[in-house]
C-alpha positions as CSV (number, residue, x, y, z in Angstrom):
1,X,120.1,78.2,125.5
2,X,121.0,76.9,129.2
3,X,119.7,73.3,130.3
4,X,116.9,75.4,132.4
5,X,115.4,77.2,129.1
6,X,112.2,75.3,127.7
7,X,112.2,73.8,124.3
8,X,110.0,75.0,121.7
9,X,108.4,72.2,120.4
10,X,105.9,72.6,118.9
11,X,104.6,76.5,117.9
12,X,103.9,79.0,115.0
13,X,105.6,82.0,114.2
14,X,102.6,84.6,114.4
15,X,98.1,83.8,114.3
16,X,95.4,86.0,112.6
17,X,95.0,89.5,114.9
18,X,92.2,90.7,113.2
19,X,89.3,88.8,115.2
20,X,87.4,85.4,114.3
21,X,84.4,87.7,113.9
22,X,86.4,90.9,112.3
23,X,85.8,92.4,116.5
24,X,89.2,94.5,115.8
25,X,88.7,96.1,112.7
26,X,84.7,97.1,113.8
27,X,86.8,98.5,117.4
28,X,89.5,100.6,115.1
29,X,86.8,102.0,112.6
30,X,84.4,102.9,115.4
31,X,87.2,105.2,116.9
32,X,89.0,106.6,114.1
33,X,84.9,107.9,113.5
34,X,84.8,109.4,117.2
35,X,81.9,106.2,117.5
36,X,83.5,104.5,120.5
37,X,87.1,106.1,123.2
38,X,90.5,105.1,124.1
39,X,88.4,102.3,126.8
40,X,86.4,100.5,123.8
41,X,89.3,100.4,121.4
42,X,91.1,99.0,124.3
43,X,89.0,96.4,126.0
44,X,88.6,94.9,122.5
45,X,92.0,94.7,121.2
46,X,92.7,93.0,124.6
47,X,90.0,90.4,124.3
48,X,91.5,89.8,121.3
49,X,94.7,89.2,122.8
50,X,93.9,87.2,125.2
51,X,91.4,85.1,123.1
52,X,94.5,84.5,120.5
53,X,96.6,82.9,123.6
54,X,94.0,81.0,125.6
55,X,93.1,79.3,121.9
56,X,96.9,78.9,121.3
57,X,97.2,76.9,124.7
58,X,94.0,75.0,123.8
59,X,94.9,74.2,121.0
60,X,98.4,72.9,122.3
61,X,101.4,74.4,121.6
62,X,104.7,73.8,123.4
63,X,105.6,77.8,122.9
64,X,103.2,80.7,122.7
65,X,104.3,83.5,120.9
66,X,103.1,87.1,122.1
67,X,103.8,90.6,120.7
68,X,102.3,89.5,117.4
69,X,98.6,91.1,118.0
70,X,99.1,94.8,116.0
71,X,96.7,97.9,116.2
72,X,97.4,98.2,112.5
73,X,101.0,96.8,111.8
74,X,103.9,95.0,113.0
75,X,106.5,96.6,111.1
76,X,104.8,100.2,113.1
77,X,105.2,98.4,115.7
78,X,108.9,98.3,115.8
79,X,109.3,101.5,114.4
80,X,107.7,102.2,117.8
81,X,109.3,100.3,119.5
82,X,113.0,101.4,119.0
83,X,112.0,104.6,119.1
84,X,111.7,105.6,114.8
85,X,109.4,108.1,114.7
86,X,109.8,110.7,112.0
87,X,110.0,114.4,113.4
88,X,106.7,115.3,111.6
89,X,105.0,112.9,113.3
90,X,106.7,113.8,116.9
91,X,106.0,117.6,116.2
92,X,102.2,117.2,116.1
93,X,101.9,117.0,119.5
94,X,100.1,114.4,120.4
95,X,100.1,111.2,123.2
96,X,101.4,108.3,121.8
97,X,98.3,106.5,119.8
98,X,97.2,109.5,118.2
99,X,101.1,109.3,116.9
100,X,100.8,105.9,116.1
101,X,97.9,106.3,113.7
102,X,99.0,109.7,112.3
103,X,102.1,107.4,111.0
104,X,99.3,105.0,109.4
105,X,97.1,107.0,108.1
106,X,98.2,111.0,108.7
107,X,96.8,113.5,109.2
108,X,95.8,117.0,107.5
109,X,99.3,118.1,108.5
110,X,101.4,115.2,108.0
111,X,101.5,113.0,105.0
112,X,101.5,108.9,106.5
113,X,104.2,106.6,106.1
114,X,104.7,104.7,102.3
115,X,103.2,101.7,102.3
116,X,104.0,98.5,100.5
117,X,103.6,94.5,100.0
118,X,105.2,92.6,103.2
119,X,107.0,90.7,100.5
120,X,105.0,88.7,97.6
121,X,101.9,88.8,100.3
122,X,98.6,90.7,100.2
123,X,99.6,92.3,103.1
124,X,100.5,95.2,103.1
125,X,103.4,97.3,105.3
126,X,104.4,100.5,106.3
127,X,108.0,101.6,105.3
128,X,109.1,103.2,108.0
129,X,111.7,106.2,107.1
130,X,115.7,106.4,109.1
131,X,117.6,109.2,107.8
132,X,120.9,109.4,109.8
133,X,119.5,112.3,111.5
134,X,116.9,109.7,113.4
135,X,117.4,109.0,117.3
136,X,116.3,105.5,118.2
137,X,115.5,105.1,121.9
138,X,113.5,102.2,123.3
139,X,109.9,102.2,123.8
140,X,109.4,98.4,125.5
141,X,106.4,99.2,126.4
142,X,104.3,96.8,124.1
143,X,106.8,93.9,123.7
144,X,106.4,94.1,128.4
145,X,103.1,94.7,128.6
146,X,101.4,91.8,126.9
147,X,104.4,90.0,128.4
148,X,103.1,90.3,131.7
149,X,99.5,90.7,130.4
150,X,99.6,86.8,129.2
151,X,102.0,86.0,132.2
152,X,98.9,86.9,134.8
153,X,96.5,84.4,132.4
154,X,99.1,81.7,133.2
155,X,101.0,81.5,129.9
156,X,104.3,81.6,129.2
157,X,105.0,83.6,125.6
158,X,107.6,84.5,123.6
159,X,107.8,88.1,122.3
160,X,108.2,88.2,119.0
161,X,109.9,91.1,116.9
162,X,111.1,92.4,113.4
163,X,115.0,91.7,112.9
164,X,116.8,94.7,113.3
165,X,118.7,94.3,110.5
166,X,115.3,93.4,108.6
167,X,113.6,97.0,109.5
168,X,116.0,98.9,108.2
169,X,116.6,97.4,105.1
170,X,113.0,97.6,104.3
171,X,113.1,101.4,105.4
172,X,113.6,104.1,103.0
173,X,116.4,107.5,103.5
174,X,114.7,109.7,105.5
175,X,113.5,113.0,103.7
176,X,116.7,114.7,103.7
177,X,119.2,112.1,103.9
178,X,122.2,112.3,101.8
179,X,121.6,111.1,98.7
180,X,123.7,107.1,98.3
181,X,122.3,106.8,102.2
182,X,120.5,103.6,103.0
183,X,119.5,102.7,106.6
184,X,121.4,99.5,106.9
185,X,124.8,102.0,107.3
186,X,122.8,103.0,111.2
187,X,122.1,99.5,112.3
188,X,125.0,99.0,114.9
189,X,123.0,102.0,116.8
190,X,119.6,100.3,116.2
191,X,121.5,96.9,117.7
192,X,122.2,98.9,121.1
193,X,118.3,99.5,121.5
194,X,117.6,95.8,121.1
195,X,120.5,94.6,123.6
196,X,118.3,96.8,125.9
197,X,115.2,95.3,124.7
198,X,116.9,92.0,125.3
199,X,118.1,92.9,128.7
200,X,114.6,94.7,129.5
201,X,113.0,91.1,128.9
202,X,114.9,88.4,130.7
203,X,114.8,91.4,133.8
204,X,111.4,90.5,133.0
205,X,111.9,86.4,133.8
206,X,111.6,85.9,129.6
207,X,112.9,82.6,128.7
208,X,112.8,83.3,124.8
209,X,112.4,85.7,122.0
210,X,111.7,85.7,118.2
211,X,113.0,88.0,116.0
212,X,112.2,88.1,112.5
213,X,114.9,88.3,110.2
214,X,112.7,87.9,106.5
215,X,115.0,89.9,104.5
216,X,117.1,87.9,104.2
217,X,115.3,84.6,101.8
218,X,115.1,87.7,99.3
219,X,118.8,87.9,97.3
220,X,121.6,90.2,99.6
221,X,125.0,91.4,99.4
222,X,127.8,90.2,100.7
223,X,128.0,93.4,103.3
224,X,124.7,93.1,104.6
225,X,125.0,89.2,104.9
226,X,128.2,90.1,107.0
227,X,126.0,92.8,108.8
228,X,123.3,90.0,109.5
229,X,126.6,88.1,111.7
230,X,127.3,91.2,113.3
231,X,123.9,91.8,115.0
232,X,123.5,88.1,115.9
233,X,127.3,88.1,117.6
234,X,126.6,91.6,119.5
235,X,122.6,90.4,120.8
236,X,124.5,86.5,121.4
237,X,127.3,88.2,124.2
238,X,124.8,89.7,126.1
239,X,125.7,88.2,129.7
240,X,121.8,88.6,130.4
241,X,119.4,88.0,127.2
242,X,116.8,85.6,126.2
243,X,117.7,82.7,123.9
244,X,116.8,84.1,120.8
245,X,114.8,82.3,118.3
246,X,116.1,84.2,114.5
247,X,112.8,83.3,112.2
248,X,113.0,83.7,108.7
249,X,109.6,82.8,106.3
250,X,108.5,83.3,102.3
251,X,111.8,81.5,101.1
252,X,114.9,79.5,101.6
253,X,117.5,81.4,104.1
254,X,120.1,80.7,100.8
255,X,123.8,81.9,101.7
256,X,122.2,83.8,105.0
257,X,121.6,80.4,106.9
258,X,125.5,79.4,107.2
259,X,126.2,82.9,109.1
260,X,122.9,82.5,111.7
261,X,123.8,78.8,112.6
262,X,127.3,80.2,113.4
263,X,126.2,82.8,115.5
264,X,125.5,82.3,119.3
265,X,121.7,82.2,119.1
266,X,120.2,79.1,119.9
267,X,117.2,78.4,118.0
268,X,115.8,79.3,113.6
269,X,113.4,79.1,111.7
270,X,113.5,77.5,108.4
271,X,110.2,77.8,106.3
272,X,110.4,74.1,104.4
273,X,107.4,74.9,101.8
274,X,109.1,77.7,100.4
275,X,112.4,76.4,101.1
276,X,114.2,73.6,101.7
277,X,117.8,72.3,103.6
278,X,120.9,73.0,100.5
279,X,122.6,69.6,100.3
280,X,125.3,68.7,102.7
281,X,126.1,70.0,106.2
282,X,125.9,73.6,107.5
283,X,128.3,73.8,109.3
284,X,126.6,75.2,113.2
285,X,123.3,73.9,113.2
286,X,123.8,70.6,114.3
287,X,124.6,73.1,117.5
288,X,120.7,74.8,117.1
289,X,117.1,73.8,117.6
290,X,115.8,73.9,114.1
291,X,112.0,75.1,113.9
292,X,110.8,73.5,111.0
293,X,107.8,75.5,109.3
294,X,106.2,72.2,107.8
295,X,103.0,73.3,107.5
296,X,101.6,76.2,105.1
297,X,100.9,79.6,107.0
298,X,100.0,80.9,103.8
299,X,97.8,78.7,102.2
300,X,94.5,76.9,102.4
301,X,95.2,73.1,102.0
302,X,95.4,70.3,104.2
303,X,99.5,68.9,105.2
304,X,100.7,66.0,104.0
305,X,101.5,64.5,107.2
306,X,103.3,61.8,106.3
307,X,105.8,63.4,104.1
308,X,106.1,66.8,106.8
309,X,107.0,64.4,108.9
310,X,109.2,62.5,106.9
311,X,111.1,66.3,105.7
312,X,111.1,66.6,110.0
313,X,113.0,63.2,110.0
314,X,115.4,63.8,107.9
315,X,116.8,67.0,109.5
316,X,117.0,65.5,112.7
317,X,120.6,64.4,111.9
318,X,121.8,67.7,110.5
319,X,120.4,69.8,113.9
320,X,121.1,70.1,117.6
321,X,117.7,69.7,118.0
322,X,113.8,70.2,116.1
323,X,111.1,71.8,116.4
324,X,108.1,71.9,114.1
325,X,106.1,75.3,113.1
326,X,104.8,76.8,110.5
327,X,106.1,78.0,107.3
328,X,105.4,82.1,108.5
329,X,102.9,83.7,110.6
330,X,99.8,82.4,110.7
331,X,98.3,86.3,109.6
332,X,97.9,85.0,106.2
333,X,94.6,82.7,106.2
334,X,91.6,82.8,107.9
335,X,91.3,81.6,111.7
336,X,88.6,78.8,111.7
337,X,87.6,76.0,109.3
338,X,84.8,74.8,111.2
339,X,82.8,78.2,110.7
340,X,82.6,77.6,107.0
341,X,79.5,75.4,107.4
342,X,78.0,75.3,103.9
343,X,81.1,74.2,101.9
344,X,80.7,71.1,100.4
345,X,82.3,68.6,103.3
346,X,84.1,67.3,100.3
347,X,86.3,70.2,100.0
348,X,86.6,70.7,103.7
349,X,88.2,67.8,103.8
350,X,90.9,69.2,101.6
351,X,91.9,72.2,104.1
352,X,92.8,73.7,107.2
353,X,92.8,77.4,108.6
354,X,95.0,78.9,111.3
355,X,93.6,76.3,113.5
356,X,93.5,73.4,112.0
357,X,96.9,74.3,110.9
358,X,98.5,74.5,114.2
359,X,96.7,71.0,115.3
360,X,98.8,69.6,112.1
361,X,102.0,71.4,113.7
362,X,100.5,69.5,117.1
363,X,100.2,65.8,116.1
364,X,103.6,66.7,114.0
365,X,105.7,67.4,116.7
366,X,104.0,64.7,119.1
367,X,104.8,62.1,115.9
368,X,108.6,63.2,115.9
369,X,108.3,62.6,119.3
370,X,108.0,59.2,119.0
371,X,104.5,59.0,119.6
372,X,102.1,57.1,117.5
373,X,100.4,58.9,114.8
374,X,97.1,60.6,115.6
375,X,94.2,59.7,113.7
376,X,94.3,63.1,111.6
377,X,97.0,61.0,109.7
378,X,94.9,58.4,108.6
379,X,92.3,61.4,107.6
380,X,94.9,63.1,105.7
381,X,95.6,60.2,103.0
382,X,92.3,60.1,102.9
383,X,91.6,63.8,101.7
384,X,94.8,64.3,99.5
385,X,94.0,60.6,98.0
386,X,90.2,62.3,97.3
387,X,90.9,65.4,95.8
388,X,93.7,63.6,93.0
389,X,90.7,61.8,92.2
390,X,88.2,64.3,92.0
391,X,86.3,64.6,89.1
392,X,85.3,68.6,88.9
393,X,89.3,69.5,89.0
394,X,89.8,68.9,85.6
395,X,88.3,70.3,82.8
396,X,88.9,68.5,79.1
397,X,87.0,71.7,77.7
398,X,89.2,74.1,79.2
399,X,92.4,72.1,78.4
400,X,92.0,71.4,75.0
401,X,90.8,75.0,74.8
402,X,94.8,76.0,75.9
403,X,96.5,73.5,74.0
404,X,94.7,75.4,71.0
405,X,96.4,78.4,71.7
406,X,99.5,80.0,69.2
407,X,101.7,83.0,70.3
408,X,99.2,85.1,68.4
409,X,96.8,84.7,70.7
410,X,98.7,86.9,72.9
411,X,99.7,89.9,70.8
412,X,97.6,92.7,69.6
413,X,98.9,95.0,66.8
414,X,102.0,97.5,67.1
415,X,100.9,100.6,70.2
416,X,101.5,103.6,67.8
417,X,98.9,102.3,65.3
418,X,96.3,101.3,67.9
419,X,97.2,104.8,69.4
420,X,95.8,106.7,66.5
421,X,93.0,104.6,65.8
422,X,91.5,105.3,70.3
423,X,92.8,109.1,69.7
424,X,90.0,109.2,66.8
425,X,87.5,106.7,68.3
426,X,88.0,108.4,72.5
427,X,88.7,112.5,71.4
428,X,89.9,113.2,75.0
429,X,91.6,116.2,76.0
430,X,95.2,116.3,76.8
431,X,95.9,114.9,80.6
432,X,92.6,113.0,80.4
433,X,91.4,112.8,84.3
434,X,90.0,109.6,85.6
435,X,89.5,107.2,88.6
436,X,90.9,103.7,88.7
437,X,86.9,102.2,89.1
438,X,85.6,101.2,93.0
439,X,83.2,104.5,94.1
440,X,82.9,104.4,98.2
441,X,80.8,101.0,99.6
442,X,78.3,102.7,102.1
443,X,75.7,101.3,104.4
444,X,73.6,100.9,101.7
445,X,75.4,98.6,99.3
446,X,76.5,96.8,101.8
447,X,72.8,96.2,103.1
448,X,71.5,95.0,99.6
449,X,74.7,92.9,98.5
450,X,73.9,91.0,102.1
451,X,69.7,91.0,102.2
452,X,70.3,89.8,98.6
453,X,72.7,86.3,99.7
454,X,69.8,85.5,102.4
455,X,67.1,86.0,100.3
456,X,65.6,89.1,102.3
457,X,65.6,91.2,98.9
458,X,64.9,89.9,95.2
459,X,67.3,90.2,92.0
460,X,65.0,92.9,90.5
461,X,65.0,95.1,93.6
462,X,68.5,94.7,94.5
463,X,69.1,95.6,90.7
464,X,67.2,98.5,90.5
465,X,69.1,99.3,93.2
466,X,72.9,99.5,92.0
467,X,71.5,100.7,89.2
468,X,70.4,103.9,91.1
469,X,74.1,103.7,92.8
470,X,75.4,103.9,89.2
471,X,74.0,106.8,87.7
472,X,74.5,108.7,91.4
473,X,78.3,107.7,90.6
474,X,78.0,109.1,87.0
475,X,76.1,112.2,87.3
476,X,78.7,112.8,90.5
477,X,81.2,112.2,87.6
478,X,80.0,114.6,85.5
479,X,79.5,117.5,87.7
480,X,83.5,116.7,88.9
481,X,84.4,117.4,85.4
482,X,85.8,113.9,84.6
483,X,87.2,113.0,81.7
484,X,87.0,109.1,81.3
485,X,84.1,107.5,83.6
486,X,83.7,104.1,85.8
487,X,80.4,102.6,86.9
488,X,81.4,102.3,90.0
489,X,81.7,99.1,91.1
490,X,78.5,99.2,93.9
491,X,77.6,95.1,92.8
492,X,81.3,94.2,93.8
493,X,82.2,93.1,96.8
494,X,86.0,92.5,95.7
495,X,87.6,93.0,92.9
496,X,89.2,89.6,93.3
497,X,85.9,87.6,95.3
498,X,83.7,89.1,92.9
499,X,84.5,87.3,89.9
500,X,85.5,84.3,91.9
501,X,81.8,84.1,92.5
502,X,81.2,83.9,88.3
503,X,84.0,81.5,87.8
504,X,84.2,77.2,87.6
505,X,86.8,76.5,90.0
506,X,86.4,79.1,92.4
507,X,84.9,79.0,95.9
508,X,83.6,81.3,98.4
509,X,84.2,81.6,101.9
510,X,81.5,83.1,104.3
511,X,83.6,83.9,107.4
512,X,87.5,83.0,105.9
513,X,88.6,87.3,106.3
514,X,92.0,87.7,106.4
515,X,94.4,91.5,107.3
516,X,95.4,93.0,103.9
517,X,96.6,96.2,106.4
518,X,95.4,97.8,109.1
519,X,91.2,97.8,109.6
520,X,90.9,96.3,105.7
521,X,90.3,92.7,105.5
522,X,89.5,90.4,102.4
523,X,87.9,86.7,101.9
524,X,90.4,85.2,99.4
525,X,88.7,82.7,97.4
526,X,89.5,79.4,97.4
527,X,90.8,78.0,93.3
528,X,91.0,74.6,93.6
529,X,89.4,73.7,89.9
530,X,90.2,74.4,86.4
531,X,88.7,78.2,85.1
532,X,85.9,78.6,83.3
533,X,83.8,81.4,82.5
534,X,79.9,79.9,82.0
535,X,78.3,83.2,81.0
536,X,79.4,87.4,81.5
537,X,80.1,88.9,84.1
538,X,79.9,92.9,84.3
539,X,78.8,93.6,80.7
540,X,75.3,94.4,82.0
541,X,76.6,96.5,84.6
542,X,79.5,98.4,81.7
543,X,76.7,98.6,79.5
544,X,73.8,100.1,82.1
545,X,75.9,102.7,82.7
546,X,77.6,103.7,79.5
547,X,73.5,104.0,78.6
548,X,74.0,107.4,81.0
549,X,76.6,109.3,79.6
550,X,78.6,110.6,76.0
551,X,81.6,110.2,78.2
552,X,83.8,106.9,77.6
553,X,82.4,104.5,80.5
554,X,85.3,101.9,81.7
555,X,84.8,98.3,81.1
556,X,86.2,97.2,84.6
557,X,88.0,93.6,85.0
558,X,90.4,92.1,87.9
559,X,93.8,90.3,86.0
560,X,94.5,86.9,85.9
561,X,98.0,87.4,87.9
562,X,96.1,89.2,90.7
563,X,93.2,86.8,90.9
564,X,95.7,83.8,91.7
565,X,97.7,86.2,93.8
566,X,94.5,86.9,95.7
567,X,92.9,83.7,96.4
568,X,94.6,80.9,97.6
569,X,95.3,78.5,94.9
570,X,95.8,75.0,94.4
571,X,98.9,73.2,95.0
572,X,98.9,70.7,92.4
573,X,99.4,71.6,88.8
574,X,102.0,75.0,88.5
575,X,100.7,78.4,89.1
576,X,101.7,79.5,85.1
577,X,99.5,76.9,83.9
578,X,96.7,77.8,86.6
579,X,97.0,81.5,84.9
580,X,96.4,81.1,81.3
581,X,93.3,79.2,82.3
582,X,91.7,82.3,84.2
583,X,93.5,84.2,81.4
584,X,90.9,83.0,78.6
585,X,87.8,83.9,81.1
586,X,89.3,87.3,81.3
587,X,89.6,87.1,77.5
588,X,85.9,85.8,76.8
589,X,84.6,88.8,79.5
590,X,87.0,91.5,76.9
591,X,85.1,90.6,73.8
592,X,82.3,90.8,75.2
593,X,82.6,94.6,76.8
594,X,84.0,95.2,73.4
595,X,81.1,94.3,71.6
596,X,78.7,95.6,73.7
597,X,80.0,98.5,73.2
598,X,82.5,99.6,75.1
599,X,85.5,101.5,74.2
600,X,88.3,101.3,77.2
601,X,88.6,98.1,79.3
602,X,90.7,98.1,82.2
603,X,92.1,94.9,83.4
604,X,93.9,95.6,86.9
605,X,97.1,94.1,88.1
606,X,98.1,95.2,91.0
607,X,99.5,92.1,92.5
608,X,102.0,91.8,89.7
609,X,105.3,93.5,91.6
610,X,104.0,91.2,94.5
611,X,104.3,87.5,93.4
612,X,107.9,88.3,91.7
613,X,110.0,86.0,93.4
614,X,112.2,87.4,95.7
615,X,114.9,85.7,94.5
616,X,116.2,87.2,91.3
617,X,117.2,83.6,89.7
618,X,113.8,82.5,89.5
619,X,112.3,86.0,88.5
620,X,112.1,85.2,84.0
621,X,110.1,82.0,84.3
622,X,107.6,84.2,86.7
623,X,107.6,87.6,83.9
624,X,107.3,85.2,81.7
625,X,104.1,83.3,82.4
626,X,102.7,85.8,84.2
627,X,103.3,89.2,81.6
628,X,102.0,86.1,78.9
629,X,99.0,85.3,80.8
630,X,97.9,89.5,81.3
631,X,98.1,89.3,76.6
632,X,96.2,86.4,76.4
633,X,93.5,87.8,78.7
634,X,93.5,91.6,76.2
635,X,95.0,90.4,73.3
636,X,91.7,89.7,71.6
637,X,89.9,93.0,71.2
638,X,90.4,95.3,68.2
639,X,92.7,98.5,67.8
640,X,89.8,101.4,68.8
641,X,89.2,99.6,72.1
642,X,91.3,101.2,74.6
643,X,93.0,98.6,77.1
644,X,93.6,100.1,80.6
645,X,95.7,98.7,83.4
646,X,96.6,99.5,86.7
647,X,99.2,98.6,88.7
648,X,99.7,99.4,92.8
649,X,101.3,98.5,97.0
650,X,104.5,98.2,95.5
651,X,108.2,99.1,93.9
652,X,108.2,98.6,90.2
653,X,112.0,99.5,89.6
654,X,112.3,95.8,89.1
655,X,109.5,95.1,86.6
656,X,109.0,98.0,84.5
657,X,110.3,95.7,81.8
658,X,107.6,93.8,82.7
659,X,105.3,96.7,82.9
660,X,106.0,97.6,79.1
661,X,105.6,93.8,78.0
662,X,102.5,94.0,79.6
663,X,101.5,96.2,76.0
664,X,99.1,98.2,77.8
665,X,97.5,101.2,76.0
666,X,97.3,103.3,79.5
667,X,98.6,101.9,82.8
668,X,98.4,103.7,86.1
669,X,100.2,103.2,89.0
670,X,100.6,103.8,93.0
671,X,102.5,107.3,93.2
672,X,100.9,109.8,95.1
673,X,102.5,108.2,99.1
674,X,106.0,108.0,97.9
675,X,106.0,111.8,95.4
676,X,106.3,110.2,92.1
677,X,109.3,108.2,93.0
678,X,108.6,106.1,90.5
679,X,108.4,108.2,87.5
680,X,111.9,108.3,86.6
681,X,111.8,104.7,86.7
682,X,109.2,105.0,84.4
683,X,110.9,107.9,82.1
684,X,114.5,106.2,82.1
685,X,112.9,102.7,81.2
686,X,111.6,104.5,77.6
687,X,108.2,103.3,78.6
688,X,106.3,105.2,75.6
689,X,103.0,104.3,76.6
690,X,100.2,106.4,78.2
691,X,101.1,106.5,81.8
692,X,98.8,107.2,85.0
693,X,101.2,107.9,88.3
694,X,98.6,108.4,91.1
695,X,98.5,112.3,92.1
696,X,95.7,111.3,95.5
697,X,97.0,108.4,98.0
698,X,93.0,106.9,98.8
699,X,95.0,104.4,101.5
700,X,94.9,108.2,103.8
701,X,91.4,109.9,104.8
702,X,93.5,113.1,104.1
703,X,92.1,115.6,100.8
704,X,94.4,117.1,98.6
705,X,94.4,120.4,97.9
706,X,94.6,120.9,94.5
707,X,97.8,122.5,94.6
708,X,99.5,119.1,96.0
709,X,98.3,117.4,93.2
710,X,99.3,120.4,90.5
711,X,102.7,119.5,92.2
712,X,103.2,115.7,91.4
713,X,101.6,116.5,88.1
714,X,104.0,119.0,87.4
715,X,106.7,116.6,88.5
716,X,105.4,113.8,86.6
717,X,105.5,116.2,83.4
718,X,109.1,116.8,84.3
719,X,110.1,113.2,83.2
720,X,106.7,112.4,80.7
721,X,105.4,114.3,77.9
722,X,101.4,115.6,78.6
723,X,100.5,113.1,75.6
724,X,101.0,110.2,77.4
725,X,100.2,111.7,80.7
726,X,97.1,110.6,82.5
727,X,95.5,112.6,86.1
728,X,94.2,109.8,88.7
729,X,93.9,108.7,92.6
730,X,96.1,106.2,93.4
731,X,93.8,103.1,93.6
732,X,90.1,102.5,94.0
733,X,87.8,104.9,96.1
734,X,86.1,102.0,97.8
735,X,87.5,103.0,101.1
736,X,86.8,106.4,102.0
737,X,83.6,108.2,101.9
738,X,82.4,110.2,99.9
739,X,82.8,113.1,102.2
740,X,86.5,112.4,101.7
741,X,86.0,111.5,97.5
742,X,83.8,114.6,96.2
743,X,86.5,116.9,97.8
744,X,89.4,115.2,96.9
745,X,88.2,114.6,92.9
746,X,87.6,118.5,92.6
747,X,90.8,119.4,93.6
748,X,92.7,116.8,91.2
749,X,90.0,117.6,88.1
750,X,90.9,121.6,89.3
751,X,94.7,120.6,89.3
752,X,94.8,119.1,85.7
753,X,93.0,122.1,84.7
754,X,95.5,124.7,85.4
755,X,97.9,121.8,84.2
756,X,96.5,122.0,80.9
757,X,96.4,126.2,80.2
758,X,99.4,127.5,78.1
């Protein structure tokens, strides 16, 4: 960094992009449906980008990021910038935007890229496919055009891209790659493209570029660490380039930190919420600007500004310069707390959303520069003290119940005994067919929920409408020939928010939307106090559905780990303690469902793999409490009640033993988009319970044929005995339409019948 390069000062690695009112979501879905055209989508995207740059400037940031906006996913954007489009999409003959959305969503002629969780968050990224034949070439259109667009507004920005090493480490081998090939083998070729990009940005006048390398907060081999050093030695040696900020998040860099500190980059961004600097000195760090992520970018609690300022001041002697930032992109939190006018003011005082976190960063940077702490420091002290002493945070009854638990409370009789009792009770055919839980949420359903929430529809009429939808779903499943039915969950806005609205210790927001993937948004509830269940939640809906049919209907619940993962969780006690509180509430619901005559209870844990710590040393403790919480939630029912669980969005090789430890009778898993890649891991582990690897990818609008589904089933049958194999989609059907769902489920049932035949 030369003396003429501006300092970073106060900044953030990224910012929400879906729009405060989900404007981009609506524009995308309108475009995909054909209701609007490219011009309308471009206008909505431009408006959101410019709103973001102006807002961050108004809030006082010294360095504003650009190229953090995306029409779908930032990893997909990096694939496009590197020219790494798989041939099946290039062969479609579509324009750039059409190819982009084909990779994200698929077409009738090309399955989409696989999708999985972004580290241990609830955001999903599209997995690049890289092989020996992948031809990288620079497409600088997006980062350059967004830089120019911001500059035309008078705002100098810092372009942000996923770094080359992380891009490859997060990729999978392309189809046809030789056995043993790893995408990281293509690093030198990809770095050449990044070198050209940095040269291009320098020619535009860009002063700083941010390259994100979050893959290095996970365990990495010596060869992968050497690769990181090689990347930044080469990029740092470019004669014409912007100053480089390499950013990490979601944990400490560990052995990667000295590698970066000894490289020629000018700045390093560190997550000092999920991690900390190692004791002692880090050679070379005293020549770098450290962008210290001391404001939590993933959770919504107000920052202890005094403690954060102390961290910053302790860092100053160890770094060449200290800038202030959030621990990660603010993509993971809602836009603005000021929109939540109906929240209890006392609770609101404990919280900070994206805009409030930016203000905290600015206040900390000003104090670090020697200014007097702003009034926000005193406000933070008052809020923290009030939260610690609030009477409704602690529930003595919940804590007494937890203290009285024994090991027997989380243990069922051996699986073989249960399986026989369930076989006799249920009488299911081989390869039983089912769905995961939700059916499409129509406009009528959403309008009815909104109307009852605002008082325009009374509770009796709302219940009648939901019952009508449940009957529709039951009759459809009977017509299609499914063996185990679901009620479709029309009454549920979200699989976590719905339960949070019925549990003590939670509060929900009105406008706290967070992007999950593409146009999909969720409103994570806020878990602020001890959790309990004041009354049954799902029993009425499940028993009504069961009264309509002779076939078994599953009771549908969300598991304790997923409720935590997809909420903003209190940070004042160990996560395992909070998980056990939620588990007791779900246990009460399972027992009530069983007492009401429900023979199958599904407790979904799609986030089990998601929360797995990124460092192996931290995993045993997590798996102990997470598996224990699930067993506590499900061990209260009799042997004749079949317990299902569902896991999705993730790679399961690291947690197969934990899945077995859940002791569920049947486990369904995401497998269609990856074409059953997980199944050999399951089989090799000795897993001996029921298993339903998904045969229908619900994250794409594509409708699979019966032949496709049959091929996946036969691939699964090659390693899983037929008496243990279930047939189901990857996940719930909420985001699809009935026009897509009916033929897809018909194909699923037809394929199961074909495979059952001798």
